[in-house]
C-alpha positions in Angstrom: 91.4 125.8 88.7 95.0 126.1 90.0 95.8 128.9 87.7 92.8 130.9 88.8 93.5 130.0 92.4 96.9 131.7 92.1 95.5 134.7 90.1 92.7 135.4 92.5 94.7 134.8 95.6 92.3 132.0 96.8 93.4 128.9 98.7 91.6 125.7 97.7 91.5 123.4 100.8 90.1 120.4 98.9 87.8 119.6 96.0 86.0 116.9 94.2 85.1 116.8 90.4 82.2 114.5 89.8 80.6 113.6 86.5 78.2 116.5 86.3 79.1 118.9 89.1 82.0 119.8 91.4 82.7 120.8 95.0 85.3 123.2 96.3 86.3 124.2 99.8 87.9 127.6 99.4 89.7 129.9 101.8 89.0 133.5 100.8 91.6 136.2 101.2 91.1 139.6 102.8 89.2 141.7 100.2 90.7 144.9 101.4 94.3 143.5 101.1 93.5 142.4 97.5 92.4 146.0 96.7 95.8 147.4 97.7 98.1 144.9 95.8 101.1 146.6 94.3 102.1 146.5 90.6 104.7 143.7 90.9 102.3 141.4 92.8 99.6 142.0 90.2 102.1 141.4 87.3 103.2 138.1 89.0 99.6 136.9 89.3 98.9 137.8 85.7 101.7 135.4 84.8 99.8 132.5 86.3 96.8 133.1 84.0 98.1 134.8 80.8 101.1 134.4 78.5 104.2 136.4 78.6 103.1 138.8 75.8 100.1 140.0 77.7 102.1 140.4 80.9 104.7 142.4 79.0 102.0 144.6 77.5 100.5 145.5 80.9 104.0 146.1 82.3 104.8 148.5 79.5 101.4 150.2 79.9 102.2 150.8 83.6 105.7 152.1 82.8 104.3 154.7 80.4 101.8 155.9 83.0 104.5 156.0 85.7 107.0 157.9 83.4 104.3 160.4 82.5 103.8 161.1 86.1 100.1 160.3 85.8 99.4 158.4 89.1 95.7 158.3 88.4 96.2 156.5 85.1 98.5 154.0 86.8 96.0 153.2 89.5 93.2 152.9 87.0 95.2 150.2 85.2 96.0 148.3 88.5 92.4 148.6 89.6 91.3 146.9 86.4 92.8 143.7 87.8 92.4 144.3 91.6 88.7 144.3 91.1 88.9 140.7 89.9 91.0 139.4 92.7 90.0 138.0 96.1 86.3 137.7 95.3 84.6 134.3 95.4 82.0 135.2 92.8 84.7 136.5 90.4 86.7 133.3 90.9 83.7 131.0 90.2 82.6 133.1 87.2 86.1 132.8 85.6 86.3 129.1 86.4 83.0 128.1 85.0 83.3 130.5 82.0 86.8 129.2 81.1 85.8 125.6 81.4 82.7 126.2 79.3 84.8 127.8 76.5 87.2 124.8 76.6 84.4 122.3 76.6 82.5 123.9 73.8 85.6 124.1 71.6 86.3 120.4 72.3 82.8 119.3 71.7 82.0 121.6 68.8 79.0 123.1 70.6 77.8 126.6 71.6 75.9 128.2 74.4 75.8 127.9 78.2 76.9 124.8 80.0 76.0 125.2 83.7 72.4 124.8 84.8 72.4 127.1 87.8 74.5 129.7 89.7 76.8 128.1 92.2 75.7 127.6 95.8 77.9 128.5 98.7 78.0 127.7 102.4 80.0 129.8 104.9 82.2 127.4 107.1 83.7 128.3 110.4 87.5 128.4 110.3 88.1 125.8 113.1 89.6 122.4 112.4 86.4 120.4 113.2 84.1 122.4 110.9 86.7 122.4 108.2 87.5 118.7 108.4 83.8 117.9 108.4 83.2 119.9 105.2 86.4 118.6 103.6 85.4 115.0 104.4 81.9 115.5 102.9 83.5 116.8 99.7 86.2 114.0 99.4 83.7 111.3 100.2 81.4 112.1 97.3 82.7 109.3 95.1 82.2 106.8 98.0 78.6 107.9 98.4 78.1 107.6 94.7 79.5 104.0 94.8 82.1 104.9 92.2 85.1 103.6 94.3 85.6 101.7 97.5 88.6 103.8 98.7 88.8 107.6 98.6 92.4 107.5 97.3 91.2 105.5 94.2 89.3 108.5 92.9 92.0 110.7 91.4 89.8 113.7 90.9 89.5 114.8 94.5 91.8 116.6 96.9 92.7 113.7 99.2 93.6 111.3 96.3 95.6 114.1 94.7 97.5 114.7 97.9 98.2 111.0 98.4 99.6 111.1 94.8 102.1 113.6 95.9 100.5 116.8 94.6 102.0 119.8 96.5 99.0 122.0 96.1 96.6 119.4 97.4 98.8 118.7 100.4 99.1 122.4 101.1 95.3 122.7 101.0 94.6 119.9 103.4 97.4 121.1 105.6 95.6 124.4 106.1 92.9 122.5 108.0 95.2 121.7 110.8 97.0 125.0 111.2 95.7 128.4 112.3 98.8 130.3 111.1 98.8 132.4 108.0 102.6 132.3 107.8 103.3 128.6 107.0 105.4 127.8 104.0 104.7 125.2 101.4 107.8 123.3 102.7 106.3 123.2 106.2 103.1 121.6 104.7 105.2 119.0 103.0 107.2 118.1 106.1 103.9 117.8 108.1 102.1 115.8 105.5 102.5 112.4 107.2 100.9 113.8 110.3 98.2 115.6 108.3 97.5 112.5 106.2 97.0 110.2 109.2 94.7 112.6 111.0 92.6 113.4 108.0 92.4 109.8 106.8 91.0 108.7 110.2 88.5 111.6 110.0 87.4 110.4 106.6 86.7 107.0 107.9 84.9 108.2 110.9 82.8 110.6 108.9 82.2 108.1 106.2 81.1 105.1 108.3 77.8 103.4 107.4 74.8 104.9 109.1 71.1 104.0 109.1 69.3 107.0 107.4 65.6 107.5 107.6 64.0 109.1 104.5 60.3 109.6 104.3 59.6 106.8 106.8 62.0 104.3 105.2 65.3 103.3 106.6 68.1 103.1 104.1 71.6 102.0 104.5 73.9 104.7 103.1 76.9 103.6 101.0 80.0 104.1 103.2 82.7 102.4 105.2 81.8 99.4 107.4 82.5 99.5 111.2 85.2 96.9 110.5 86.9 99.1 107.9 86.9 102.0 110.4 88.4 99.8 113.1 91.2 98.7 110.8 92.1 102.3 110.1 92.0 103.1 113.8 94.4 100.2 114.4 96.7 101.5 111.7 96.5 105.0 113.2 95.5 106.5 109.8 98.6 105.1 108.0 97.8 103.8 104.5 98.4 100.1 104.2 101.2 99.0 101.9 98.8 97.2 99.6 97.1 100.6 98.9 100.3 102.6 98.8 101.9 100.5 96.1 99.0 101.2 93.7 100.6 104.6 93.3 104.0 105.4 92.1 106.2 105.1 95.2 109.5 107.0 95.0 111.1 104.7 97.5 111.0 102.0 94.9 113.0 104.0 92.5 114.9 106.6 94.6 115.4 104.9 97.9 118.7 103.4 96.8 118.5 100.5 99.3 115.3 98.9 100.6 114.8 96.2 103.2 114.8 95.5 106.9 116.5 97.9 109.3 119.3 95.3 109.8 119.9 94.9 106.1 120.0 98.6 105.3 122.4 99.2 108.2 124.7 96.4 106.9 124.8 98.0 103.5 125.5 101.4 105.1 128.4 100.0 107.1 130.0 98.5 104.0 129.7 101.7 102.1 130.1 104.3 104.9 132.7 106.3 103.0 130.0 107.2 100.4 127.8 109.0 102.9 130.1 111.6 104.6 131.4 111.9 108.1 128.2 113.4 109.6 126.0 110.4 108.7 126.0 108.1 111.7 123.3 105.5 110.8 122.0 104.0 107.6 118.4 102.9 108.0 115.6 105.5 107.5 112.0 104.7 108.3 109.7 104.8 105.3 106.9 107.4 105.6 103.3 108.0 104.5 102.1 104.4 104.8 102.4 101.3 107.0 105.4 99.6 105.4 105.6 96.7 107.9 109.1 97.6 109.2 110.8 98.2 105.8 113.5 100.8 105.7 115.5 102.7 103.0 118.9 104.3 103.0 117.7 107.6 101.5 115.2 109.8 103.5 113.2 111.3 100.7 111.8 114.7 101.6 109.1 115.4 99.0 106.4 113.4 97.2 107.2 110.0 98.7 104.0 108.5 97.3 103.6 110.4 94.0 101.4 110.4 91.0 102.9 109.7 87.6 102.6 113.5 86.9 101.9 116.3 89.3 100.0 119.3 87.9 101.2 122.8 88.8 100.5 124.0 90.1 92.9 138.6 108.0 90.4 136.2 109.5 89.6 134.2 106.4 86.2 132.8 105.4 86.0 129.3 104.0 83.3 128.2 101.6 82.2 125.1 99.8 81.2 125.9 96.3 79.6 124.1 93.3 77.4 124.7 90.4 
């Protein structure tokens, strides 16, 4: 999914992989811009999806066309790949086809795997609409009664972001910004704010509601009012009991951990180790409610991290699934 995201120029805002289907919230690029990508950009994108031999072969093919002065031939080669980029249908075709091939090889089977063509919904690009659709997607395992906390289901965008995955954090960060010129570093720096805002939204959208179906009133599996109120009281910060279920870098890379007073005492005793510009020792721990604990190192990336992190115009957003 991530390789194809990079190749096609898509941006996956969030996702959820269930047992027999999946959901994606995708930000599509400008199709016209995709059709005018230059050679170096195309070669770079090819590197996300293919090995170095194939990229080198295409590079040499382009060079021969350029050296011969045949501009038409060069454009024909580039258009072979441009046509595949920036198109939702092309992205979904590649994703489902590549997964099917992998699955068939693994299971020793043949033939098609997916039952129907994917369905898509066009979503307005404002924060409220995007957060509503994103929450619907991330709450799938809650509705299916598979877990009691969204962050416990590792195969969704929110849990992956909580686990420190850069691509997942960047995706959810897109919901709260209207700028197309925000770097990945900016999304990391703003993750604590994004995490708190989105977590509160998840609990509000996922609260238990009475739902009438064919004259019967059913109680949909979701969060109780008490759980929602607890999250509101914490202002969206993950409680420490939830945070420590993940690998927390503060526990291994924080150097000194304890109360503000304790950390400052250690800092004063070892001031010479920190340089002249450092004036204080204690640094507030981020991404969860740590009950006043501090560390001496202010970690910048992946504070709460998974054991391993995978790689990694006016735009339309879609939710997609088979």
